[in-house]
N, C-alpha and C positions, 0 to 999 in steps of 0.2 A: 427370334428366331431360337430355337432350342438347338443348344450345342451338344449337351449330354443329358441323358436320362438312364439312371441306374439305380440300383439298390447298393446302398453302401453299409457293410456289416463290419464289426468289430467285436473280438474276443473278450476284451478286458485285459489283455496280458501283452507283455513288452518282450519280445524275443531280439529284436534289432537294437535295443539299447534306447530306442526313442520312447518319449512317453506316450501312452495309449491315449485314445480320444476319452476314455473314462475307464476305471478300473473294474467296470461291470460291463457285461456284453450288451449290445444293441445293434439295432437295424433301422435304418432310414431310407426312405425313398427320397433321391436328390434328382433335382431337375435344374440344371444349369442353363440360364437364358441370357442371349444378348439383347439389350433392350433398344439400343440405337439400331436405326435401320439406315443402310448406306445411301439409299436413294433420296432421302431428305436432306441431306447435307447438313443436319443438325448433329452436334456433339452433346452427348449427355455427361454431366459431373460423375453420375453413378452409371457406368454403361453397361454393367452385369448384375444379375440376380441369381441367387441360389435359393431355391424354394425346396422345403423339407416338409416331410410327412413321416411321422413315426409309424413304421410298417408294422402291421399287426403279427405279432409273434407269440411264442410262449411268454409266460409271464417273466421267466428268468432273464429274457432278452428284452424287457420294455423300459429300459432306460430311457430317460428324457435328456435331450441336448441342451435344455434350457440353462444347466448350471455348467456346460462343457462346451458351449458354443466356441469359445476362444480356441480351444484344441481342435475342434472339428475344422474351424475356419481357417486354421493354421495348416492343417494337413490338407485340405481340399485346395486352398490357395496354392501350396507348392506343387501339388499333383496337376492342377489343371492352369497354372500360369495366371493366377488371378490377384489383383491387389486387394487386401482385406478392407482398406480404406474406402475403395471404390466400388464395392459389391453390397448391394442390398441382401442381407441375409434374413430370410423370410420362413417362419415355421406356421405351418397350417395346422390347427387343431381345433377345439371347439371356437376359438378365437383366433384369427389372423393376427400374429404378432412380428415385428421387426427387431432384429439385435441391433444395437448400437454397440460398436467396439471401439473405444478411444484408446489409444496408445498411452499409458502412463508412464512407464519407464523401462529403461533396458536393464536386464539383469544378465550379465555376462553376454551370451549369444541369443539369448531370447528375451522378445519384447513382452512386457506384461500389459494387458489391457483391462480397463474397467469396462464392465458390461451392463447395460440396461436394456430392458425390453419395453417397447411401446406399441400401441395398437397400430395397425397399418393405416395411413393416410388415404383418403378417397382417390387422389390422383395416383398413387403408387397402385392401389387395387384396380384401377381402371388399366394400367399398364401390364399388369401380370394376369389379369382375367383369362386371357386366352391361353394361357401356359398352366392353370391350375385345374382345368377340366381334365379329368380322368385320373387324377392323382388320388 
């Protein structure tokens, strides 16, 4: 079930005192999906997926989230009440990749993550196939 479908843009500036997603402007199409269906009675270990696709914009706003996914995940998780560790973070590009965000250590009030990207697994692709059409 699609919970949210929107374009997320950032300007690379910080006026609120919070760290921006990236220090360069960017824009992504974001679709937040609930993977588990209530009528089946099954409970998923990872019940949500955030599907991302770089939006075609002028070259000045064409920054990739590949190096900034932890900042993006932190911001989206806070805004939409998601658990970073229980969410599948998927980027649609030439190849569909999944971000693995592993908490490393706490620095003051901020959690630091180690990030790695892997190709999507066939079972994950089957789960999200209905949600990636039209993106």
